[in-house]
N, C-alpha and C positions, 0 to 999 in steps of 0.2 A: 584514455582507454577506449576500447571498442565495447559498447554496451548494448546488449539485447534487451529490448522492451517487449516482454511477452504480453500479448493483449494490448499492444501500444496504440492501436487505432481507436480504442474506446475513450471514454470521457477523460479519465485521469491521464492516460498516455498522451492524448491530444493537448491537454493543458500544459504538461511539463516538457514536452519535446523541444519547443523553441528555446527554453532556458538550458536544458541539458546539452543540446548540441553546440552551445557556445563553449563547452568545456570538453566534450567527449564525442566520439563518432557513434552514431546511433543506427541500430538495425531494429526493425519491427517485425515480430511474428504475430500474425492476426489473420482470420479469415477474410477480413475487409482491408483494402488498402488504406494506408495512413493519409491524413490530410496535409501532412508536411512532406517536403522533399528530402526523404531519408531512404536508406536502403531497406528493401521490403522483401520478406519471405511470406508467401501466402500459405497459410496452414493453421493448424490447431494445436494447442498444448496437449490435447488428449491423443494426438497421433505421434508415436515415438519417432517415426521417420521425419516428420516435419520439425520436431524439436531438435533432432540431430543436425538437420540442415541449418536451422536457425542459430544453433550454438557454435557451429564450425567457424573457428577463427576469432571468436569474441573473447574478451578478458573477463567479463563479469555480466550479470544480468539483473534486471528488475522485473518482478512479476506484478503487472498492473491490471491483470485480467479480472473481470467481474461480470456476472450475469444475475439478474433478479435481485438487486440489493434491497435491503429492508432496514428500517430503524431498529434500535436496540430495545424497544419496549412493546413489540407486537408479537402475536402468536399466529397471525394469519399465514397460511401456506396452502399450496396445492401441489399437484404432481410436477408441474413445470418448475416451480420454485425449488422444490426438493432436488429434482434431477439437475437443473442448471448449477445449483450451488455445490453439490457434491462433485459433479464433473469438473468444474473449474477450480474450486477452492481446495479440493482434496486430491482427486485423481490426477488432474492436470499438474498441480503443484508437485505431487509426489514424483510423477514422471520427469518433470523439469529438473528437480534436484537429483534424482537418480542418474539421469543422463549427463547432467553437468558434471557430477562427481566422476562418472565413468570417463568423461573426456578431459579430466584434470582441471575443471573450472570450479574453484573451491569457495568463491565468495559471491554473495548476492543479497538482494533486498526483496522482501515480501510485503505486498500491500495488504495489511490487515485493516481493522476498522474499530472505531470506538463502539460499534455495535456488538463487539464481543462481550460487552458489559451490559447489565440491566441499566437502561439509560434514565430511569427515574431516580436520580440522585442529585443532591445539592453540591456535592464535593467529591472529586476524584483525587485522592491524596498521593497515590503512587501506582505506577505500572506493576510493581511487584507485590503490592498488598491486596489489590482488588481481585476478586475471583472472576473467572470467565463464566458469568452467570446469565447470559442473554436468554430471553425467551424466543428470539427470532431464529428461523432456520438459516438465514444468511449469516447472522452473527455466530451461530453454533458452528457452521462449517468454516468460517474464518478463524475461529478459535481452534478447531481441529487442524487448520493449516499451520497455526503457530506451533502446535504439538509436532507436526510433521517436520517443521524446521528444527525444533529442538532435537528430534530424533537424528536428523542428519548432522547436526552440530556435534552431538554426543558420540555417535558411532562412526562417523566418517570425517571428523575434523573439519567440517565446513564452517565458514564464518557467515552467519546469516542474521539479518536484522529485520524485524517486523515493525512497520510504521502503522500505528493505530490512528488513522486519519479520520477527520470528521468534517462533514459539509464542504467538500471541495467545490469551488466555484471559479468560473472565468472572471476576469477582472471587472468587466462591466456589471455582471450580475452581483458580484461581491460588493461593489460600491453601492448598488441600489439596495441590497438587503441590509447593509450596515446602516444606511440612512433610514430605511423603513423596514425594521425587522418583522418578518411574518410570524404569525401565531402557529406554533408547532403542536399545541394541544396538550402535551405531556411534559412533565419535568420543567427544568429551567430553560433559558434561552439556548438556541443552538449556535455555538461559536464557530461559524463558517470559516473556511480557510481559503485565502486568496491563492490564485494559481502560482504566483512567483514564490510566495512563502512555501507552498507545497513543493515546488521544484527544488528549492534550497534545502528542504529536509531530505529529499532523495540524494542530492549532491553530498550532503554531510554524511548520510548513511553509507554511500559508496566509498567515501574516504575511510570511514570507521572499519569497514569489513576488510580492508587491506592489511590490517595489523593483527598479528596473533593467529591462533587457530582454535577450532572447537568452540567458537563463540556463538551464542544466541542471545539476543536481547530485544526487548520491545519498548516502544516510545510513544507517548501521547503526542499527537501533532494536531494543533487547532489554533485558530485565530483568536485566542483568549489571552491577549497581551498583558492583561492585568491580573491574571490568575484567579478570576472569579469562580471558575468551575473546576479547572484542572491545574494540577501542579506540573508545570512544564520544565522544572529545573533539571531533570535528568537529561532531556534533550539538549538543554543549554550546555550542560557539563560535558556530555559525551560527543555530541554532534556539532557543537558550537552553533546551535540553531535556536532561534526565537522568532516569533511573528513580527514583521516589520511593516506590513502593508498599511497598518492603521496610520502610519505617518503621512499617507496620501490624503487622509480625510481633512 
């Protein structure tokens, strides 16, 4: 497929592009050029004309845009954090879905975050049982983004998946932090996610949204291979995904 990565020059987009382009043709929409040799549209998700140019001729999309991310246990915020998060996670996403649907593109993947939850928990039993109860402005707007996806699935028959990712890391940093876990100060350990595991979750989500219509679902994605903090069985069942990078250790 031809896949648009909205915000694809950022951290997550840069991690996953080398893996995705082994399977699909990639186009990036971003104010900054991508670090990899892929098709590029300079522009912003908050500009409808840019979004239309970027979506023209693609089969599906992944929204990997983010600004001013925060952990799921903080209340610190300021005017920039508020503005960045609403513009990208709410306004930009809504425009992307509206224009995609207008152009007949009915499937896509949204990058959510485990920060939609209050992160001082010992156990995360199910994506469907836990409330979106974050104290952070970032997590709040990511949760609103999931509601926007639900809205487009319900009323416009779009197929959309939200990946609640946690701790995305490039391979070198992932290896270092797995050997020497940093102290994050609150809650339990942060189960960081390796770049290849992360990319494989997106590939699984892209396949899942090709089937049926009017679908919205959310999945925990984390490098918690032993299920110490998160129940990852839903991702295994629906996306055929589980973390595997630990086999490198």
